[in-house]
N, C-alpha and C positions, 0 to 999 in steps of 0.2 A: 625272568621278566618276562612280562605276557606279550603274548606276540605284538611286534611292534607294527602301529598304521600307519602306514604312507601313501602319499598325494605326490601326482605329478599331470601336472597342467601344460603340457603343450601352446604354445605361441606362436605368433610368426615374426617372430626377428632374433631368432637364433637358439639353438643347441638346449644353453643356459645349464639347467638343475639334472645330477647324476644322485645316483642311491643304491644299498645297497644295505643287506644283515645274513652274513654268515656267520655258520656255527664253526666255534672253535670248541677242542677239548676242555676239559673239567666244567664242561654247560655252558661257557660263556659266549658272546656272544659276541660280533664285531659289528659296528656301523659306521658307517660311510657316504658323509655326502658333500659333494664338489660340483664346481661353478666352472667352465670351461669360458672360454674370450672367442670374439670370433660371429660370427653368424652365416646361416644355412647351413648346406650340405657338408662344407670344413669344417667349423662348429661340431657340426654332427659327427665328425671322422678322428676327429680331434677322442673329443667322449666316447668315443670307439674305446683306441688307443691306450688311453689311459681306464678305461674299466678292465679291460683285459688286462694292464700289471696290477690293479687291485688286485683282483681276485687271483690270480697268481701269488704276490706277495701276504695277501690273507694266510694261504695255507701252510704259510713260515711260521706262525704263532710270534708276529714279532711285537714288540714293544711300540706303540704311538708310537716314540718319536724315532727311534730309528725302520718303523713304517714308512714316517712323511719322506725322512733322509734314499732310503729304499728310490721311493715312489721319485721326489724329486732328481735325484740321478737317469729316470729314466728317462724321464721326462726330457730334461738336459738333452739327452741321447736324442731322440726323435723327434726335438728341437734343430739340435745340428743336420743332420740327415736332410734338411729339414728345405733349412737354407741350402743345402749340396742341390738340392734342382737344380733343368735348369731355370732360363731366369723367362721363360714365356710361359710354366707350369705356374698357375692359377695361386695354386695352395703355398708354394715359396714366399707371398706376399700375406699371409694368414700370419698368425699370432699363435705360439705353442703356447700360450701360457693357463691355469687353470687355480682355482684356490678350492681344497680338501680340509675339512676334518675326518679325522680315524677315532673309532673309541669302544676300547672295550670292556666291556660288561662285566663284574665277576659277580653270581648269584648269590656262592657260597658266605660273600664276604662284606656282598652285597657294598659294592665299591664300583668305580667305574673313571678307567683312565682312558685320558682326552688329548691329543696333538692337533692344533690346526695349521695351515699356512696358506695364510690371509685370509681366511675364510671366518668367517659369525661365529660370535660362544655362541653355544648353545643354549635355553632359556631352561631353568629347572622352576617345577613349579612342585611345591613342597602339598602334602596332605593336607595342613591347613588351608589350602587355595592363592598362600603368599610366591609370588612368583622373584625369580629374580635372575643376571646372566652370567654366566660361569668367569668368573673370572679367570683366564688362561693365556699364556702368552703366547703373542703371534708371530710366527717365523715367514718368512718373505713366499710367495708364492711358488706354484709347482713349477718346476723350469727355469727361475733360476738362475743366476752365476753367479751371485755372491757370493753362496758358501755360507751362508748365517744356517749357526745350528735349529733343533728346534727343539721343540722341552715338551715337556710331558708332564698333564698335573695329574695327581688321582683326587674325586671329589667321595665319600662317604653321601648315601642314599636312604632316605628313612623306607620303610614299607607306603607303596602308596605313590610315589613323586612320582615325576613326568620326567622325562628330561625331551627338549623339543630341538631338531635340526632341521636349517632350511637354507637356503639359497636364498640372497642378498636380490632377486629378482624377488621372488615371494614375499619379500617388507617393502620391497618399491613397490608392489601391485597392493599390498591390503594397506598402504598407509597413505594417507592426506597431507600430510607434514612434510613430506622428499623420503629420500633408501634412509638412512636413520633410524628414522621415529620407528619403537618396536612394539608401542601401543597396544596397536589394533592388534598383534601376533598375543600380544602376552591378554588381553581380555579376552581375546578366541577361545584359547587356551585354559579360563582358569571357569569359564561360565559353568557351573556347578558337575559334578561327577558325573558324567559320561564319561558310554565308550568310545575308546581312544577315534575311532574311524569313522562317529559322529561329529568332531571336530574338523579332523579330517572336509567328508562331507562340506563344513559347511565355511572352511577355507575358500574352498572349488566352486560354493556359491558364489561367495563373495567375489572371487577372481572372475567369475561366468560374467559381472557387473561392469566387468572393465572393456575395452575399444579394443578388438584383436589388434590392433597396430603399434598398438603401447606397450605388448605384450611381448616377456622372453618367456622359454619354458622356467618355471617357479615346481620343486620339490618339499614336500615338509616329511619329516620321518618323526615319530612321536613315539618312544619305548616308555613304557610303565614299570616299576619293579613289581615284583609279587612273589613268595616267595617260594619256592621250589615243590614242585609235585615230591612227592612221597621224601624219601632220602635219598638225596640225591650221591649220598659220601658219609663212611663211617668211618670206626678205627680198628687197628687191628693189629695184634700185637703179637711178633715173632722172634724170637731167639736167636735168628741166622744173623747174616749180614748185610748189611741194607741192600746192596746192589743182589744180591741172593731171594730178595723179597718178590720184587717183582714177578719173578720167574716162576715161583711157589704165587704167587697172586693169579696168576696169568692158570697155573693147574685148579686152583682150588674153586672160581666161579669168576673171572673177570670174563665180561662177555665177548664175543674175539670184535676187534672194530674202538672197545673202550680204552680211552687211552690210559695210559697207566699213572698218573702223575696221582689223578684222585680213581683208588679202584674202591669202585664198590660190593665191599662183603657184606654176606648178612654175616650176622651173630649167629655165634650154634644159640 
C-alpha cells in the first residue's frame, strides 16, 4: 500500500471526524476513521478518549469485527462513567456515541478486511476509473448497549485501486443534494490518475467554499494499493518441528523487531 493521503478540515459545529493509519506486523496497515457525536470541547474530549482506545487496541492485532467489539465495550464503559457524574457537570449531558470503520490491509494477499459501526462504507475506485460502494454489514454505533455483533468483510483489491474512507460530515459538505448523495465524492475520486494528496487538496478547496457555520470537522483517508517494495517475504524449508523453525529463523536472519509470522529469510 502506498502511503495514505489524509484530509482533516476543522469546523465550527463540533469535533467531528478523526482518522489513523497504523502499522501492523507482516507489512499490514490498520486504517480507522470515526466520527463522534456532540459539539465543542466535550465532543473533542470524547474524540480524544476514543482515539486513545483505538491506538491501544490496534496494538493487539485483532480482526476488525473483534476490534470494534472491544472498542464498543470501552465506549460503553466510558458512557456509564459519564452518566455517573454529578448532575451539575455539563459533561454528563453530552452523549458518548461515535461511528467507526476499521480496516486491515494485507499487501501480500492484496486483501482488505473491514468492519463498521454505524459508519458509511468506503468508496472503492478501481484501476479503470469505475467506483463502487463496498457492501459491508452495518453494526451499532460505538457506545451502544444493544449487544448486536459486528461483522467482518474481506475484499480483494486490484493493484492501483483506491479505497476512500470518509465521514458523513465530509459527504454532507461536498454534496448539494443532501447527506446521502455520494456523487460529489465519487466524481472527486475519479478525476484522472493523480497523486492521492491532490485529491485531498481538491476536497479541501471545495470545503473552503462552505459557510463556516455549516461545517463540522470532516475527514478523508485515501490509501492506494501498490506492490510491496522488494520482497517482503520468502519461503524457507526446514526439517525441524514447526515450533523450532521460528527460533531458528531468529538466529539466521530475522531482523530485530520483525514479526515472526512472515520472516524475511534470504535464499542462499
